C-alpha positions in Angstrom: 0.0 0.0 0.0 1.2 3.5 -0.7 3.1 5.2 2.2 0.9 8.4 1.8 -2.3 6.4 2.2 -1.0 4.7 5.3 0.0 8.0 6.8 -3.4 9.5 6.2 -5.1 6.5 7.9 -2.8 6.6 10.9 -3.3 10.4 11.4 -7.1 10.0 11.1 -7.2 7.2 13.7 -5.1 9.2 16.2 -7.3 12.2 15.8 -10.5 10.3 16.3 -9.2 8.4 19.3 -8.0 11.6 21.0 -10.9 14.1 20.4 -12.3 15.3 23.8 -15.8 14.2 24.7 -17.6 10.8 24.5 -19.9 8.6 22.0 -22.6 7.0 19.6 -24.0 3.6 18.7 -23.8 0.8 21.2 -20.5 -1.1 21.2 -17.6 -1.3 18.7 -17.9 -2.3 15.1 -14.5 -4.0 15.0 -12.2 -4.3 11.9 -13.9 -4.8 8.5 -12.1 -8.1 8.1 -13.3 -10.9 10.4 -10.9 -11.8 13.3 -11.3 -15.5 12.7 -8.5 -17.7 11.4 -7.8 -17.7 7.6 -9.9 -20.9 7.2 -12.7 -19.4 9.2 -14.2 -20.6 12.5 -15.3 -19.5 15.9 -14.0 -16.5 17.8 -14.9 -15.1 21.2 -14.1 -12.0 23.1 -14.8 -9.7 26.0 -14.7 -5.9 26.1 -15.6 -2.6 27.8 -17.3 0.3 26.1 -17.9 3.9 27.2 -20.7 5.6 25.2 -22.4 8.9 25.1 -25.2 10.0 22.8 -27.3 13.1 22.4 -31.0 12.3 22.6 -33.8 14.8 21.9 -37.5 15.4 21.9 -38.2 19.1 22.6 -34.9 19.4 24.5 -31.5 17.7 24.1 -30.2 15.3 26.7 -26.8 13.7 26.9 -26.9 9.9 27.6 -23.9 8.1 29.0 -23.4 4.3 29.3 -20.7 2.1 30.6 -20.9 -1.4 29.2 -19.2 -4.7 29.7 -19.9 -7.6 27.3 -18.8 -10.9 25.9 -18.9 -11.9 22.2 -19.3 -15.0 20.2 -18.9 -15.0 16.4 -18.2 -17.2 13.4 -16.1 -16.1 10.4 -16.3 -17.6 6.9 -12.8 -17.7 5.3 -11.8 -14.1 6.5 -14.5 -12.5 4.3 -17.8 -12.9 6.2 -18.6 -12.7 9.9 -21.7 -13.2 12.1 -21.5 -12.2 15.8 -23.6 -11.8 18.9 -22.9 -10.0 22.2 -24.5 -10.1 25.6 -23.6 -7.6 28.3 -24.6 -5.3 31.1 -25.0 -1.5 30.8 -25.5 1.4 33.1 -27.5 4.5 31.9 -27.2 8.1 32.9 -29.3 10.8 31.3 -28.0 14.3 32.2 -30.5 17.0 33.3 -33.5 14.6 32.9 -34.8 16.0 36.3 -33.6 19.6 35.9 -36.6 22.0 36.6 -37.8 24.2 33.8 -39.6 26.6 36.1 -38.6 28.4 39.3 -41.7 27.0 41.0 -40.3 23.5 40.9 -37.2 22.2 42.7 -35.8 18.6 42.6 -33.5 16.5 44.8 -31.2 15.8 41.8 -30.8 16.7 38.2 -29.6 13.5 36.5 -31.4 10.2 35.8 -29.2 7.1 36.6 -29.5 3.3 36.9 -26.9 0.6 36.5 -26.4 -2.9 35.1 -29.2 -3.8 32.8 -29.0 -6.6 30.2 -28.5 -5.9 26.5 -27.7 -7.9 23.4 -26.1 -7.0 20.1 -26.3 -8.9 16.7 -24.1 -8.0 13.8 -22.9 -9.1 10.4 -20.0 -7.9 8.2 -18.5 -8.6 4.8 -14.9 -7.8 3.6 -13.4 -7.6 0.1 -9.6 -7.4 -0.3 -8.5 -4.9 -2.9 -4.8 -5.7 -2.2 -2.9 -8.1 0.2 -2.6 -5.1 2.6 -5.8 -3.2 1.9 -9.5 -3.8 1.6 -13.0 -2.5 2.1 -15.9 -3.9 4.1 -19.5 -3.3 5.1 -21.5 -4.1 8.2 -24.9 -3.8 10.0 -25.3 -4.0 13.7 -28.2 -3.7 16.1 -28.6 -3.6 19.9 -31.6 -4.1 22.2 -31.9 -3.5 25.9 -34.0 -6.2 27.5 -34.5 -4.4 30.8 -36.0 -1.0 31.4 -34.0 1.7 33.1 -35.8 3.4 36.0 -35.0 6.2 38.5 -36.9 8.2 41.1 -36.8 11.9 42.0 -38.4 13.9 44.8 -39.1 17.6 44.8 -41.5 20.5 45.5 -43.8 22.0 42.9 -45.6 25.3 44.0 -45.1 24.3 47.6 -46.4 20.7 47.3 -44.0 17.8 47.6 -43.9 15.1 45.0 -42.2 11.8 44.0 -42.1 10.6 40.4 -40.5 7.6 38.8 -39.2 7.9 35.3 -38.8 4.8 33.1 -36.6 4.6 30.0 -38.1 1.7 28.1 -37.5 -0.3 24.8 -34.1 1.3 24.2 -32.6 0.1 20.9 -30.3 1.2 18.1 -29.2 0.0 14.7 -26.1 1.0 12.7 -24.7 0.4 9.2 -21.5 1.5 7.6 -18.5 0.8 5.5 -14.9 0.5 6.7 -11.4 0.7 5.0 -8.7 -1.5 6.4 -4.9 -1.4 6.0 -2.5 -4.0 7.3 0.9 -2.8 8.4 3.9 -4.8 9.7 3.5 -7.1 12.7 0.0 -8.0 11.6 -1.6 -4.8 12.8 -4.8 -3.7 11.2 -5.8 0.0 11.0 -9.4 0.8 10.0 -11.6 3.8 9.5 -15.0 4.6 8.0 -18.4 6.3 8.1 -21.6 4.9 9.5 -25.3 5.7 9.8 -27.0 5.3 13.2 -30.5 5.5 14.6 -31.6 5.0 18.3 -34.8 5.5 20.3 -36.3 4.9 23.7 -39.7 5.5 25.2 -39.8 7.8 28.3 -42.6 6.8 30.7 -43.2 8.9 33.9 -45.4 7.7 36.8 -46.9 11.2 37.1 -47.1 14.5 35.2 -45.2 17.2 37.1 -45.3 20.8 35.9 -41.8 22.1 35.5 -40.2 18.8 34.6 -39.9 18.3 30.8 -39.7 14.5 30.7 -42.7 14.0 33.0 -45.3 15.5 30.7 -46.6 12.1 29.5 -45.1 9.3 27.5 -42.7 10.5 24.8 -40.0 9.1 22.4 -36.4 10.1 22.7 -34.3 9.8 19.5 -30.6 10.3 18.8 -29.7 13.7 17.6 -27.3 12.9 14.8 -27.6 10.0 12.3 -24.2 10.2 10.7 -20.8 9.4 12.3 -17.3 8.1 11.8 -15.3 5.4 13.5 -11.6 4.3 13.6 -9.6 1.6 15.3 -6.6 -0.6 15.7 -6.6 -4.4 15.7 -3.3 -5.9 16.9 -2.1 -9.5 17.6 -1.2 -10.5 21.1 -0.2 -14.2 21.1 -1.6 -17.6 20.2 -4.8 -16.5 18.7 -5.5 -13.5 20.9 -5.9 -10.0 19.5 -6.5 -6.5 21.0 -8.9 -4.0 19.6 -9.1 -0.4 20.4 -11.8 1.7 18.7 -13.4 5.2 18.8 -16.5 6.6 17.3 -17.6 10.2 16.7 -21.1 11.6 16.0 -22.3 14.4 18.3 -19.7 13.1 20.8 -16.9 10.7 21.0 -17.1 7.2 22.5 -14.5 4.4 22.7 -13.5 1.1 24.2 -11.3 -1.9 24.0 -11.7 -5.7 23.6 -9.7 -8.8 23.6 -10.7 -11.6 21.1 -9.6 -15.2 20.6 -9.8 -17.2 17.4 -10.2 -20.9 17.6 
């Protein structure tokens, strides 16, 4: 591969992994080329992902998640891959309980709950254009099986209140393409664009004047549908590999995983 092309990819990856902020679509996409052995076969892994999104209805809210997960996949001769993940995620929605009127006060501003189950399914295909360079495409979706809930207390026009807020049926889907370059020592560098959509239903136990998210059931959707991702996939030893990846849409997210090919 041309030295100029390699330099551009390296610089792009470094920039995307060091931008300040955090996140978009649940979990990493991984390198375009499957991590299974050349003849194909099973691969497993475990990882950590820190994610932030901007969600909106009438207002914008920053969502932060910390996820741990395990992965099982099957590669077909280094060109096709199917994979599934299961994991646990926390959810924080900043300013979900922030009052919008001076007549309302609350005990806290942020919605928060930890460790709910989620699952991710994905598929990818890869086409080598050169022994050291290729292009791939993928689709990936995530669904959270458990609802996130949190309570807040406060005073509205002199009357105390308690309200529970539920974040239900949270899901997202992503699709994109990736460009991959292989450099010495078997290290893969990859970068590409993706499209992303996510939504969740917000369900309050009561309607409280002065709290925007308690004015009846509503749908939160992600603010930006287009993003970019970049990562590094490097061999460790005896079938193990390390992946480090970052994404950027409204904000930057990132994480790391260790995989093993059987």
